[in-house]
RORO-641004 format. One line per field, with one value per residue: x, z, y of N, C-alpha, C, CB in turn; residue in three letters. Coordinates in Angstrom, 2 decimals. Atoms other than C-alpha are relative to their C-alpha. Glycine has a CB too. Layout:
<marvexs>
n.X <- c(X;...)
n.Z <- c(Z;...)
n.Y <- c(Y;...)
ca.X <- c(X;...)
ca.Z <- c(Z;...)
ca.Y <- c(Y;...)
c.X <- c(X;...)
c.Z <- c(Z;...)
c.Y <- c(Y;...)
cb.X <- c(X;...)
cb.Z <- c(Z;...)
cb.Y <- c(Y;...)
residu <- c(ALA;...)
</marvexs>
This chain:
<marvexs>
n.X <- c(-0.93;-1.38;-1.02;0.41;-0.50;1.01;-0.46;0.58;0.05;0.75;1.29;-0.06;1.28;1.03;-0.29;0.52;0.27;1.22;-0.38;-0.54;1.08;0.86;-0.71;-0.09;1.35;0.25;-0.83;0.54;1.22;-0.39;-0.74;0.71;-0.84;0.55;-0.92;-0.81;-1.38;-0.90;-1.07;-1.28;-1.02;-0.95;0.53;-0.66;-0.89;0.42;1.37;0.50;0.28;1.19;1.19;0.15;0.77;-0.39;0.96;-0.47;0.34;0.18;-0.39;0.81;-0.51;-1.06;0.36;0.63;1.34;0.79;-0.71;0.78;-0.74;-0.41;0.49;-0.95;-0.64;0.27;-0.82;0.73;-0.86;0.54;0.08;-1.38;-0.66;-0.80;0.62;0.24;0.60;1.26;0.26;1.43;0.27;1.29;0.80;0.17;-1.04;-0.08;-0.62;-1.06;-0.45;-0.80;-1.45;-0.66;-0.87;-0.49;0.25;-0.98;0.45;0.30;0.45;-1.06;0.39;0.34;0.06;1.17;-0.32;0.02;1.30;0.96;1.06;1.35;0.88;1.02;1.34;0.76;-0.85;0.18;-1.29;-0.31;-0.35;-1.30;-0.26;-1.23;-0.23;-0.94;-1.38;-0.41;-0.08;-1.22;-1.15;-0.03;-0.42;-1.42;-0.80;0.35;1.04;1.31)
n.Z <- c(-0.56;0.33;-1.02;-0.70;-1.33;-0.79;-0.96;-1.34;-0.57;-1.24;0.15;-1.10;-0.41;0.04;-0.90;0.58;1.43;0.19;-0.03;1.32;1.00;-0.28;0.41;1.46;0.52;-0.27;0.92;1.36;0.03;0.08;1.23;1.17;0.74;-0.13;-0.70;-1.06;0.35;-1.10;0.55;-0.66;0.44;0.95;1.11;-0.03;1.12;0.57;0.44;0.91;-0.80;-0.82;0.86;0.58;-0.94;-1.37;-0.95;-1.16;-1.24;-1.08;-1.35;-1.07;-1.35;0.02;0.74;1.32;-0.11;1.21;1.18;1.11;1.25;0.57;1.38;0.75;-0.74;0.57;-0.48;-0.73;-0.38;-1.22;-0.07;-0.13;1.29;0.02;0.66;-0.85;0.66;-0.55;0.25;0.24;-0.54;0.17;-1.20;-0.81;-1.00;-0.21;-1.29;0.10;-1.26;-0.70;0.07;-0.76;0.75;-0.83;0.51;0.94;0.68;1.42;0.41;0.34;0.94;-0.61;1.05;-0.13;-0.87;-1.39;-0.29;-0.63;0.88;-0.18;-0.80;0.79;-0.10;-1.15;-1.19;-0.93;-0.10;-1.40;-0.69;0.41;-0.83;-0.77;-0.65;0.76;-0.43;0.61;1.45;0.21;-0.21;1.15;1.16;-0.16;0.42;1.38;0.11;0.33)
n.Y <- c(-0.96;0.32;-0.25;-1.22;-0.31;-0.70;-0.99;0.10;-1.35;-0.15;-0.68;-0.96;-0.54;1.04;1.12;1.23;-0.07;-0.78;-1.42;-0.31;-0.02;-1.15;-1.20;-0.03;-0.28;-1.41;-0.79;0.16;-0.81;-1.41;-0.31;0.49;0.95;1.36;0.89;-0.60;-0.34;-0.32;-0.83;0.22;-0.95;0.61;0.77;1.32;0.31;1.28;-0.26;1.04;1.19;-0.29;-0.02;1.34;0.82;-0.30;-0.54;-0.76;0.71;-0.97;0.40;-0.58;0.29;1.00;1.21;-0.10;0.61;-0.18;-0.49;-0.51;0.08;-1.29;-0.05;-0.82;-1.09;-1.32;-1.10;-1.03;-1.13;-0.59;-1.47;-0.47;0.16;1.24;1.15;1.17;1.16;0.51;1.41;0.15;1.33;0.65;-0.27;1.21;0.27;1.45;0.34;1.00;0.56;-1.01;0.20;-1.07;-0.91;-1.09;-1.35;-0.55;-1.22;0.14;1.33;0.95;1.05;1.28;1.02;0.88;1.13;-0.45;-0.61;0.91;0.52;-0.52;0.84;0.70;-0.56;0.49;0.08;-1.11;-0.68;-0.30;1.24;0.52;1.18;-0.14;-1.30;-0.84;0.25;1.27;-0.23;-0.78;0.90;0.90;-0.80;-0.29;1.17;0.33;1.03;-0.56)
ca.X <- c(-38.39;-34.76;-31.72;-33.40;-32.30;-34.43;-34.15;-34.69;-35.69;-36.78;-40.45;-39.91;-42.94;-44.85;-45.11;-47.05;-47.92;-51.38;-49.73;-47.86;-50.95;-53.05;-50.38;-49.91;-53.70;-53.96;-51.09;-52.56;-55.88;-54.12;-51.92;-54.32;-51.48;-52.51;-49.42;-47.62;-44.19;-41.26;-38.83;-35.20;-32.12;-29.96;-30.71;-30.07;-27.08;-28.62;-31.79;-32.08;-31.92;-34.52;-36.91;-36.47;-38.83;-37.39;-39.34;-38.93;-38.85;-40.09;-38.57;-40.93;-39.39;-36.39;-38.22;-38.87;-42.63;-43.76;-42.73;-44.01;-42.97;-41.02;-42.75;-40.45;-38.27;-39.22;-37.01;-38.23;-36.69;-37.18;-37.96;-34.24;-33.46;-31.86;-32.62;-34.14;-35.53;-39.16;-39.59;-43.00;-44.55;-47.32;-50.21;-50.42;-48.47;-47.36;-46.71;-43.55;-42.11;-40.51;-36.77;-34.67;-32.83;-30.62;-31.18;-29.39;-29.61;-31.21;-31.76;-29.70;-29.71;-31.18;-30.53;-33.47;-31.68;-31.53;-35.08;-37.78;-40.46;-43.96;-46.51;-48.90;-52.43;-54.53;-51.54;-52.09;-49.31;-49.53;-48.69;-44.98;-44.09;-40.70;-39.98;-38.03;-34.91;-34.80;-35.52;-32.65;-30.24;-31.18;-30.74;-27.28;-26.11;-27.79;-30.67;-33.61)
ca.Z <- c(14.35;13.36;15.30;17.63;20.83;23.63;26.00;29.76;31.66;35.17;35.31;37.50;39.50;39.01;41.62;39.53;35.91;36.29;37.13;33.80;31.75;33.48;32.88;29.22;28.62;30.24;28.11;24.90;25.78;26.19;23.08;20.77;19.67;19.00;20.60;23.88;23.57;25.91;25.18;26.02;25.72;23.78;20.37;20.42;18.26;17.69;16.12;13.36;15.91;18.15;15.23;14.23;17.01;20.13;23.23;26.07;29.35;32.34;35.84;38.79;42.27;41.34;39.17;35.44;35.28;31.81;28.27;25.28;21.68;20.12;16.88;15.69;16.82;16.27;16.49;19.06;19.46;23.00;23.97;24.68;21.02;21.89;19.72;21.61;20.74;21.23;21.57;20.00;21.75;21.11;23.45;24.59;27.82;28.09;31.60;32.06;34.67;37.37;37.03;39.55;38.21;40.11;39.73;36.87;34.92;31.47;29.63;28.89;26.08;26.93;24.79;24.03;25.89;29.08;28.86;31.13;29.47;28.91;31.43;30.01;29.32;32.48;34.85;37.96;37.76;41.52;42.32;41.69;42.84;44.15;46.73;45.24;47.31;46.04;42.45;42.72;44.07;41.24;38.66;40.09;39.39;35.98;36.73;36.40)
ca.Y <- c(-78.44;-78.30;-77.21;-74.77;-73.12;-71.66;-68.74;-68.76;-65.62;-64.69;-63.71;-60.65;-59.53;-62.78;-65.50;-68.00;-68.77;-67.21;-63.86;-63.95;-64.81;-62.15;-59.49;-60.48;-60.45;-57.01;-55.64;-57.08;-55.42;-52.06;-52.28;-54.11;-56.38;-60.01;-61.56;-60.94;-59.35;-59.20;-56.37;-57.02;-54.82;-57.26;-58.77;-62.56;-63.50;-66.93;-65.50;-68.13;-70.96;-69.27;-68.88;-72.54;-73.71;-72.09;-71.06;-68.60;-70.56;-68.55;-68.82;-68.18;-67.95;-70.11;-72.68;-72.91;-73.61;-72.56;-71.68;-69.75;-70.35;-67.47;-66.49;-63.70;-60.81;-57.16;-54.12;-51.59;-48.13;-46.86;-43.28;-42.99;-43.80;-47.15;-50.19;-53.11;-56.53;-57.50;-61.25;-61.85;-64.85;-67.34;-66.42;-70.06;-70.56;-74.20;-75.48;-77.49;-79.77;-77.65;-77.21;-75.26;-72.23;-69.80;-66.06;-64.28;-61.03;-60.79;-64.05;-67.13;-69.67;-73.07;-76.14;-78.44;-81.24;-79.16;-77.79;-79.22;-81.34;-80.03;-81.26;-83.82;-82.61;-82.88;-82.87;-80.75;-78.12;-77.55;-81.15;-81.64;-85.15;-84.00;-81.31;-78.37;-79.16;-82.76;-81.68;-79.18;-81.82;-84.21;-81.43;-80.64;-84.20;-84.30;-86.68;-84.32)
c.X <- c(1.43;0.93;-0.32;0.70;-1.11;0.66;-0.63;0.13;-0.78;-1.29;-0.15;-1.40;-1.14;0.41;-0.46;-0.38;-1.24;0.28;0.52;-1.13;-0.93;0.67;0.06;-1.37;-0.36;0.77;-0.51;-1.29;0.31;0.63;-0.76;0.81;-0.52;0.87;0.73;1.42;0.78;1.18;1.25;1.05;0.87;-0.75;0.71;0.85;-0.43;-1.45;-0.55;-0.36;-1.24;-1.27;-0.25;-0.73;0.31;-1.13;0.71;-0.51;0.01;0.35;-0.84;0.58;0.98;-0.31;-0.53;-1.32;-0.79;0.89;-1.01;0.87;0.33;-0.38;0.92;0.55;-0.31;0.96;-0.91;1.01;-0.67;-0.06;1.38;0.79;0.81;-0.81;-0.10;-0.66;-1.29;-0.12;-1.51;-0.35;-1.37;-0.81;-0.18;1.20;-0.07;0.70;1.00;0.22;0.83;1.47;0.66;0.93;0.42;-0.28;1.15;-0.60;-0.31;-0.58;1.22;-0.53;-0.23;-0.13;-1.25;0.24;-0.10;-1.33;-0.93;-1.08;-1.31;-0.77;-1.02;-1.36;-0.74;0.82;-0.25;1.35;0.41;0.45;1.29;0.33;1.25;0.06;1.09;1.45;0.54;0.14;1.28;1.24;0.14;0.48;1.52;0.88;-0.43;-1.06;-1.34;0.15)
c.Z <- c(-0.24;1.17;0.75;1.34;0.70;0.82;1.35;0.65;1.30;-0.29;1.20;0.30;-0.02;0.92;-0.57;-1.46;-0.28;0.04;-1.37;-1.02;0.21;-0.47;-1.52;-0.61;0.20;-0.99;-1.43;-0.15;-0.16;-1.34;-1.26;-0.84;0.22;0.82;1.11;-0.50;1.28;-0.61;0.85;-0.62;-1.11;-1.09;-0.01;-1.25;-0.72;-0.47;-0.87;0.76;0.88;-0.83;-0.68;0.98;1.45;0.83;1.03;1.23;1.13;1.35;1.01;1.33;0.00;-0.75;-1.39;0.13;-1.29;-1.14;-0.99;-1.24;-0.50;-1.47;-0.90;0.91;-0.73;0.58;0.67;0.36;1.20;-0.08;0.11;-1.30;-0.13;-0.62;0.98;-0.82;0.70;-0.41;-0.14;0.28;-0.40;1.26;0.90;0.93;0.31;1.32;-0.21;1.37;0.69;-0.09;0.73;-0.88;0.93;-0.66;-0.92;-0.63;-1.45;-0.34;-0.32;-1.07;0.76;-1.12;0.19;0.95;1.48;0.43;0.69;-1.00;0.29;0.90;-0.93;0.24;1.19;1.27;0.88;0.18;1.43;0.77;-0.59;0.90;0.86;0.67;-0.75;0.35;-0.63;-1.51;-0.35;0.12;-1.19;-1.25;0.06;-0.43;-1.36;-0.17;-0.40;-0.71)
c.Y <- c(-0.46;0.18;1.28;0.13;0.79;1.10;-0.31;1.37;-0.03;0.75;0.93;0.54;-1.00;-1.13;-1.33;0.25;0.86;1.51;0.44;0.10;1.19;1.30;0.11;0.32;1.47;0.88;-0.10;0.80;1.48;0.36;-0.39;-0.97;-1.43;-0.95;0.73;0.24;0.23;0.77;-0.17;0.92;-0.57;-0.78;-1.35;-0.24;-1.28;0.06;-1.13;-1.27;0.20;-0.13;-1.33;-0.94;0.26;0.60;0.86;-0.74;1.01;-0.61;0.78;-0.44;-1.17;-1.28;0.35;-0.75;0.07;0.49;0.56;-0.05;1.41;-0.01;0.81;1.09;1.30;1.01;1.03;1.09;0.67;1.52;0.62;-0.15;-1.27;-1.13;-1.16;-1.09;-0.39;-1.46;-0.13;-1.46;-0.52;0.29;-1.22;-0.18;-1.49;-0.26;-1.12;-0.65;1.08;-0.38;1.16;0.83;1.13;1.35;0.44;1.25;-0.31;-1.35;-0.85;-0.95;-1.30;-1.02;-0.85;-1.17;0.37;0.60;-1.00;-0.42;0.71;-0.95;-0.65;0.67;-0.62;-0.16;1.21;0.69;0.32;-1.22;-0.57;-1.18;0.10;1.36;0.77;-0.29;-1.30;0.15;0.75;-0.89;-0.96;0.74;0.27;-1.17;-0.52;-1.06;0.56;1.32)
cb.X <- c(-0.26;0.46;1.42;-1.50;1.36;-0.75;-0.35;0.72;-0.64;0.84;-1.19;0.97;-0.35;-0.22;-0.66;-1.22;-0.20;-1.03;1.08;1.02;-0.80;-0.34;1.41;0.52;-1.04;0.38;1.46;-0.26;-0.81;0.96;1.33;-0.42;1.49;-0.21;1.01;0.01;0.06;0.48;-0.42;0.43;0.87;0.99;0.18;-1.04;1.45;0.17;-0.05;1.06;1.21;0.10;0.13;1.37;0.23;1.16;-0.78;-0.50;0.99;-1.44;1.53;-1.51;-1.15;0.34;-1.05;0.92;-0.78;-1.17;0.85;-0.51;-0.80;1.55;-1.40;-0.67;1.55;-1.47;0.82;-0.71;0.21;0.84;-0.87;0.70;0.87;0.46;0.82;-0.88;0.99;-1.23;0.58;-0.40;0.12;0.16;-1.35;-0.18;-0.20;0.75;-1.07;1.32;0.84;-0.45;0.50;0.78;-0.72;1.52;-0.17;0.41;1.08;1.25;-0.95;0.47;1.09;-1.32;1.28;-0.40;1.40;1.09;-0.65;-0.64;-0.16;-0.72;-0.71;-0.06;-0.80;-0.62;1.50;-0.57;-0.04;-1.19;-1.14;1.13;0.11;1.23;0.40;-0.30;0.08;-1.02;-1.24;0.07;-0.17;-1.38;-0.79;0.30;-0.11;1.19;-0.13;-0.85)
cb.Z <- c(1.50;-1.13;-0.63;0.20;-0.04;0.92;-0.46;0.88;-1.00;1.08;-0.09;-0.34;-0.86;-1.45;1.33;0.80;-0.59;1.08;1.09;-0.43;0.04;1.51;0.59;-0.53;0.69;1.45;0.06;-0.32;1.26;1.11;0.02;-0.86;0.46;-1.36;-0.98;1.27;-0.92;0.77;-0.06;-0.10;1.17;0.74;-1.38;0.13;0.49;1.04;-0.77;-1.08;0.87;0.60;-1.04;-0.37;-0.29;0.00;0.69;-0.03;0.28;0.02;0.24;-0.13;0.95;1.37;0.77;-1.17;1.09;0.24;-0.65;0.27;-1.07;0.20;-0.02;-1.26;0.13;0.26;-1.16;1.30;-1.20;1.19;1.19;1.13;-0.26;1.44;-1.26;1.23;-0.03;-0.52;1.16;-1.47;1.50;-0.25;-0.41;-0.91;1.30;-1.18;1.05;-0.52;-0.20;1.49;-1.49;1.17;-1.27;0.27;1.16;-1.09;0.10;-0.82;-1.21;1.27;-1.11;0.86;0.01;-1.38;-0.31;0.21;-1.29;1.23;0.18;-1.36;1.12;0.37;-1.31;-0.34;-0.39;1.37;-0.79;0.68;-0.10;0.07;-0.87;-0.89;1.49;0.26;1.54;0.33;-0.50;1.00;1.32;-0.24;-0.06;1.45;1.04;-0.71;1.31;1.27)
cb.Y <- c(0.20;0.83;0.07;0.01;0.81;-0.98;1.46;-1.12;1.00;0.73;-1.04;1.16;1.14;-0.52;0.24;-0.54;-1.40;-0.36;0.25;-1.07;-1.32;0.08;0.00;-1.36;-0.90;0.36;-0.47;-1.49;-0.22;0.34;-0.69;1.16;0.11;-0.58;-0.61;-0.89;1.25;-1.30;1.50;-1.48;0.43;-0.93;0.76;-1.11;-0.12;-1.13;1.31;-0.32;-0.37;1.41;1.09;-0.59;-1.42;0.95;-1.14;1.51;-1.18;0.53;0.24;-0.43;-0.29;-0.35;-0.81;-0.61;0.68;0.98;-1.12;1.45;-0.78;0.24;0.60;0.62;-0.23;0.42;0.65;-0.58;1.01;-0.41;0.44;-0.76;1.15;-0.38;-0.43;0.38;-1.19;0.83;-0.94;0.43;0.02;-1.57;0.53;-1.24;0.88;-0.71;-0.41;0.65;-1.33;0.14;-0.09;-0.59;0.57;-0.17;1.00;-1.05;1.11;0.23;0.09;-0.80;-0.19;0.09;-0.89;-0.53;-0.52;1.02;0.53;0.68;-1.52;0.19;0.81;-1.51;-0.22;-1.31;-0.10;-0.50;1.27;0.62;-1.03;1.12;-1.21;-0.21;-0.19;1.47;-0.09;-1.10;0.80;1.16;-0.80;-0.61;1.34;0.35;-1.11;-0.43;-0.72;0.19)
residu <- c(UNK;UNK;UNK;UNK;UNK;UNK;UNK;UNK;UNK;UNK;UNK;UNK;UNK;UNK;UNK;UNK;UNK;UNK;UNK;UNK;UNK;UNK;UNK;UNK;UNK;UNK;UNK;UNK;UNK;UNK;UNK;UNK;UNK;UNK;UNK;UNK;UNK;UNK;UNK;UNK;UNK;UNK;UNK;UNK;UNK;UNK;UNK;UNK;UNK;UNK;UNK;UNK;UNK;UNK;UNK;UNK;UNK;UNK;UNK;UNK;UNK;UNK;UNK;UNK;UNK;UNK;UNK;UNK;UNK;UNK;UNK;UNK;UNK;UNK;UNK;UNK;UNK;UNK;UNK;UNK;UNK;UNK;UNK;UNK;UNK;UNK;UNK;UNK;UNK;UNK;UNK;UNK;UNK;UNK;UNK;UNK;UNK;UNK;UNK;UNK;UNK;UNK;UNK;UNK;UNK;UNK;UNK;UNK;UNK;UNK;UNK;UNK;UNK;UNK;UNK;UNK;UNK;UNK;UNK;UNK;UNK;UNK;UNK;UNK;UNK;UNK;UNK;UNK;UNK;UNK;UNK;UNK;UNK;UNK;UNK;UNK;UNK;UNK;UNK;UNK;UNK;UNK;UNK;UNK)
</marvexs>
């Protein structure tokens, strides 16, 4: 992977990672598409960097908990005639260390240095060693 950049987005309507995977599986069953897609209003200006190994990091109830690799971007024209961007994602949802994130609209860029690490295989995702408040305080001073 070269000089990539990531996106971070609130996972609206989902309280946990399993909600996201269930919804994506249901949508893929309805559409017949092999990969999950997330349609967004704005087309990322840093497209080349996203496609150089970037992921979409999902925020659940104030915490980044998972990511999906961005495979490519597709143009989608809505029923209203407006051009939108479909982020075509790898179906594999990778759990990450939890990282506090305040609410925001749309999506934001996330540098690889600021992204939470993937959880090691076999790690219990429900057992974060630090309480959310402490993790947030550490993140605010740049330690976690």
